[in-house]
TORBAPA-703130 format. One line per field, with one value per residue (C-alpha): residue number from 1; x, y, z. Coordinates in steps of 0.1 Angstrom, whole numbers, plus 5000, padded with zeros to 4 digits. Example, Ala and Ser with C-alpha at 12.3 -4.5 7.8 and 13.67 -1.06 7.14 Angstrom:
BEGIN
num <- [1 2];
px <- [5123 5137];
py <- [4955 4989];
pz <- [5078 5071];
//
This chain:
BEGIN
num <- [1 2 3 4 5 6 7 8 9 10 11 12 13 14 15 16 17 18 19 20 21 22 23 24 25 26 27 28 29 30 31 32 33 34 35 36 37 38 39 40 41 42 43 44 45 46 47 48 49 50 51 52 53 54 55 56 57 58 59 60 61 62 63 64 65 66 67 68 69 70 71 72 73 74 75 76 77 78 79 80 81 82 83 84 85 86 87 88 89 90 91 92 93 94 95 96 97 98 99 100 101 102 103 104 105 106 107 108 109 110 111 112 113 114 115 116 117 118 119 120 121 122 123 124 125 126 127 128 129 130 131 132 133 134 135 136 137 138 139 140 141 142 143 144 145 146 147 148 149 150 151 152 153 154 155 156 157 158 159 160 161 162 163 164 165 166 167 168 169 170 171 172 173 174 175 176 177 178 179 180 181 182 183 184 185 186 187 188 189 190 191 192 193 194 195 196 197 198 199 200 201 202 203 204 205 206 207 208 209 210 211 212 213 214 215 216 217 218 219 220 221 222 223 224 225 226 227 228 229 230 231 232 233 234 235 236 237 238 239 240 241 242 243 244 245 246 247 248 249 250 251 252 253 254 255 256 257 258 259 260 261 262 263 264 265 266 267 268 269 270 271 272];
px <- [1260 1276 1262 1275 1309 1311 1299 1327 1352 1340 1341 1377 1388 1372 1387 1422 1431 1411 1410 1414 1437 1420 1444 1435 1436 1447 1485 1509 1545 1570 1599 1626 1648 1680 1696 1676 1667 1680 1657 1626 1603 1610 1605 1572 1559 1564 1548 1517 1515 1511 1477 1458 1463 1494 1497 1532 1545 1579 1598 1625 1653 1658 1679 1703 1700 1664 1647 1621 1611 1606 1586 1563 1558 1548 1524 1508 1500 1487 1465 1480 1513 1521 1553 1566 1595 1619 1644 1676 1692 1675 1681 1663 1647 1631 1618 1601 1587 1572 1556 1543 1525 1511 1499 1483 1465 1451 1439 1459 1458 1494 1523 1554 1590 1616 1648 1646 1676 1660 1678 1643 1621 1586 1571 1580 1557 1525 1543 1548 1513 1497 1517 1506 1470 1474 1478 1513 1520 1553 1566 1602 1615 1644 1678 1685 1656 1656 1651 1665 1697 1721 1734 1762 1772 1809 1823 1829 1793 1780 1803 1790 1754 1759 1777 1750 1723 1743 1748 1711 1702 1727 1723 1686 1674 1652 1639 1639 1668 1671 1669 1685 1663 1645 1619 1590 1553 1539 1503 1491 1478 1513 1527 1500 1512 1547 1558 1573 1585 1606 1627 1662 1678 1676 1697 1698 1700 1663 1656 1670 1653 1619 1620 1631 1601 1577 1588 1585 1550 1541 1541 1538 1568 1572 1597 1594 1625 1636 1665 1685 1703 1731 1726 1732 1727 1734 1756 1752 1741 1756 1787 1812 1795 1762 1779 1792 1758 1742 1764 1758 1720 1723 1741 1718 1687 1702 1709 1677 1679 1707 1700 1714 1697 1709 1744 1745 1731 1759 1785 1771 1770 1807 1817 1800];
py <- [3888 3883 3847 3841 3854 3831 3802 3808 3810 3777 3761 3773 3758 3725 3723 3734 3733 3702 3684 3647 3634 3614 3586 3585 3549 3535 3537 3511 3520 3492 3496 3469 3467 3451 3465 3497 3499 3535 3547 3525 3539 3576 3568 3549 3575 3602 3581 3575 3612 3621 3631 3603 3573 3558 3522 3507 3472 3465 3436 3426 3402 3388 3418 3408 3442 3436 3457 3430 3433 3470 3465 3440 3466 3493 3469 3459 3495 3506 3485 3506 3490 3454 3433 3405 3386 3367 3341 3359 3386 3380 3413 3445 3434 3404 3425 3448 3419 3405 3439 3443 3409 3419 3453 3438 3411 3437 3460 3492 3518 3529 3508 3529 3522 3541 3535 3531 3553 3588 3593 3600 3624 3609 3644 3643 3613 3633 3650 3617 3606 3638 3635 3599 3610 3630 3598 3586 3548 3553 3584 3587 3609 3622 3637 3646 3668 3705 3712 3678 3676 3654 3662 3645 3618 3612 3622 3585 3576 3605 3594 3558 3571 3594 3566 3540 3564 3573 3536 3529 3556 3544 3507 3503 3535 3544 3579 3587 3608 3589 3552 3540 3559 3538 3564 3555 3553 3526 3524 3489 3483 3486 3462 3437 3438 3427 3391 3401 3366 3364 3394 3381 3408 3405 3435 3472 3464 3454 3492 3495 3463 3475 3508 3489 3466 3494 3513 3481 3477 3512 3529 3567 3576 3609 3624 3650 3666 3655 3662 3630 3630 3605 3581 3596 3566 3529 3516 3515 3482 3490 3468 3466 3433 3452 3476 3448 3431 3464 3466 3429 3436 3463 3440 3411 3432 3446 3410 3393 3368 3350 3322 3342 3323 3289 3302 3316 3283 3265 3288 3284 3246 3245 3265 3242];
pz <- [1993 2028 2029 1994 2003 2033 2012 1987 2015 2030 1995 1990 2024 2016 1981 1992 2029 2037 2003 2004 1976 1949 1956 1993 2007 1973 1977 1989 1998 1997 2021 2018 2049 2060 2091 2092 2129 2131 2104 2101 2128 2118 2082 2086 2110 2084 2057 2078 2086 2050 2037 2018 2042 2025 2035 2042 2035 2051 2035 2059 2050 2085 2096 2124 2140 2150 2123 2118 2155 2152 2120 2139 2167 2142 2124 2157 2165 2131 2107 2078 2083 2074 2074 2052 2068 2046 2057 2047 2025 1992 1974 1967 1935 1950 1979 1954 1935 1968 1974 1938 1941 1974 1962 1930 1950 1974 1946 1952 1925 1929 1943 1953 1963 1982 2002 2040 2047 2041 2008 1996 2016 2025 2020 1983 1977 1971 1942 1926 1932 1920 1887 1884 1887 1855 1835 1840 1845 1862 1880 1891 1919 1898 1907 1871 1859 1865 1902 1913 1932 1951 1986 2004 1979 1974 1940 1931 1938 1917 1889 1891 1891 1861 1843 1850 1837 1806 1798 1803 1778 1753 1756 1765 1749 1778 1779 1816 1829 1862 1854 1886 1911 1936 1945 1922 1918 1896 1884 1892 1857 1842 1867 1859 1822 1832 1840 1873 1881 1849 1858 1862 1885 1922 1934 1925 1887 1891 1889 1854 1843 1856 1837 1806 1808 1817 1785 1765 1778 1765 1799 1800 1822 1840 1865 1893 1908 1942 1965 1971 2004 2010 2039 2073 2096 2088 2061 2023 2007 1973 1967 1939 1929 1925 1902 1880 1880 1869 1839 1831 1833 1806 1782 1789 1782 1750 1738 1750 1722 1740 1766 1795 1823 1809 1805 1841 1854 1837 1852 1887 1882 1870 1901 1926];
//
């Protein structure tokens, strides 16, 4: 009986305290960067300290503050970290697309995204992954489900976020409550069903476009509550132009029968 009790205790420890996640070694986190030298090393260190050997791909847009050099140093010291350098500031959406292609080519089970400014806590990532393991194709770290919250955002930014999500629900009829969140976990099989290179958006509106196409592809979408903390170090990359482009993206997706790419190409040609 004593032996049996000790065996049960050892089994409990192995299954709980020391349990290796099912997704261990099968997760890629994409971290797009532009002038994030204050945050990058701390963020990547915390990601690599998580259980489950989460791999990190840094996609740097030739940051003038030297973020790319820091990324190279981190990658040189840890084989679980890699860097893709791009020649200039090409937009958040294209950085994610670069990471998606990389993750699909390398056979990861889950491909995740997050901001580099600690708006999203790295320690929340296992919650997204564990929910994804229950059969979800896309899991969103959500500010707008019960238990989610926003800390430190100015009232105007909160209003813009609420408005963008309300419009996405009305115009695109997406079901997720937080359509503009960048903290996500995609199952690779759903990404493989989407023509990533045909996605028109290059900036933050890419997030709304991706969730639209995931839902169109039949993805099972779930959300877990997170605490979103407004950027402490560095400067925000969201401009007024990005807000206009986000609204344009909603209208374009709702009226997909129109030749938007051809019309925009004509406008750009006339301006040049």
